[in-house]
N, C-alpha and C positions, 0 to 999 in steps of 0.2 A: 058730538057730545053736548049735552045740555049744560047750561051755565051752573045749575045746581050741583051737577056731578063734579064740575071743576072746583067749585067752592068746597065741596065735601072732601075732595082729594087734597086740597091745600090745607084745610083744617087738620086732616089726619096727618099730613106730613109735618105740620107745625107741632102737633102733639108728640110725635115720635122724636122730633128734634129736641123738644123741651125735656122729655124723659131721658134722652141720651146725655144731655148736658147735666142733669141732676144726678145721674148715675155716677158721674166722675167724682162727685163730692161724697158719695157713700163708699167709704173705703174702710179697710181694717186698720186697726191702730198699729203704728210703727213703733220701733224702739229708737233710742238715741243713736245706736249704731246704724240703723237704717237711715236715720235723718242725716247722718254725715255724708252719705253718698247719694241722697235723693236730689233730684233736679227740680222738684216742685215742693210746695208746702206740704207738710205731713201732720198727722194728728198723733200725739203721743199721750198715752194714758199712764198715770203713775200715782205713787203715793207721796203726799206732801211731807217733806222732811221738817217737822216742827222743831227739831233740836238745832236746826241751822238758822242763820239770820234771814229775816225778811226785811227788806229795805224799801221804804216808801217815804220820800221827802217831797211833799207837794209844793213846798216853797221853792225848791230848786227845779224840779221837773214833775209836773202833775201827771204826765203821761208815761211814767216809768216806774215800774214796780218789779223788784227782783226777789227771787226765792229759790229754793232747791227742790228738785223733784227726783224721785227714784222710779225708774221705769220697771216694767214687768220682768226684766232680766236682772234687776238689782243694780243697774248702773245709775249713779247719782250725778246729776248735771245741774249747773246753775241755769236758771231760766230768767229772762228779762221779758216782762209783759209790757208792751208799748201802749198801755191804757192805764187809767187810774186803778188803784187797789180795789178789788171788789169787796163789798160789805161782807163781814163775817167770814172772810177768807180763811182765818185761822181754824175755823170749825170744820173745814173740809177734810174728808177722809181720803177721797180720790179726786184727782184733777186731770182734766183732759186739755192739753194745749195744742194749738195749731200754729205752725210757723216753720222755721228752718234753723239749721245749725250755722253759726258764724263764729269762727275762732274758738271753738270749744264751749260756747254758750248757746243755748237754744233761745232764739229770739221769737217770741210769740206775739201774734196780733189778735188772738182770740183765746178765751179760757172758758171752760165749763167746769163748774164745781159740783161735786156730788157729796151731799151732806146727809148721811143716813140718820144722824141724830135729830135732824129737823123733823123727821116723821116718826120718831120713836114714841112720843106720847100718843099719837094717833094709832100706832100699831098696838100699843098696850091696851088702849081702849077697845079696839076691835077684837083682841083676844079675849078680854073680859066679857065682852058682849056675847061671844059665841059660847 
């Protein structure tokens, strides 16, 4: 076998390995019920409960922000984000958190906010343009 063939096989094997590792992160959203029995971190999508308290005290702990989230099955659970409070968090309609359940609280290390109102002006402009 020529050295170029060996290199090509190694590059191909590396690419397959990288895709396999990335595929683990592409998962469907879980619910809080699923998170209770999960052995790994899960992603939970839900609606931010704006009527419940959101607590962020940067003078005590700048990397701790807590709020309530309602999953797609309607289960409401307190969430603790182990990062600073994201800017304009209150404007979020839907939130996706990544983490795990610990003693009835979902402890998240990542958050993704979905704010449809952020794009509302652009959407109105595009509709008027057409």
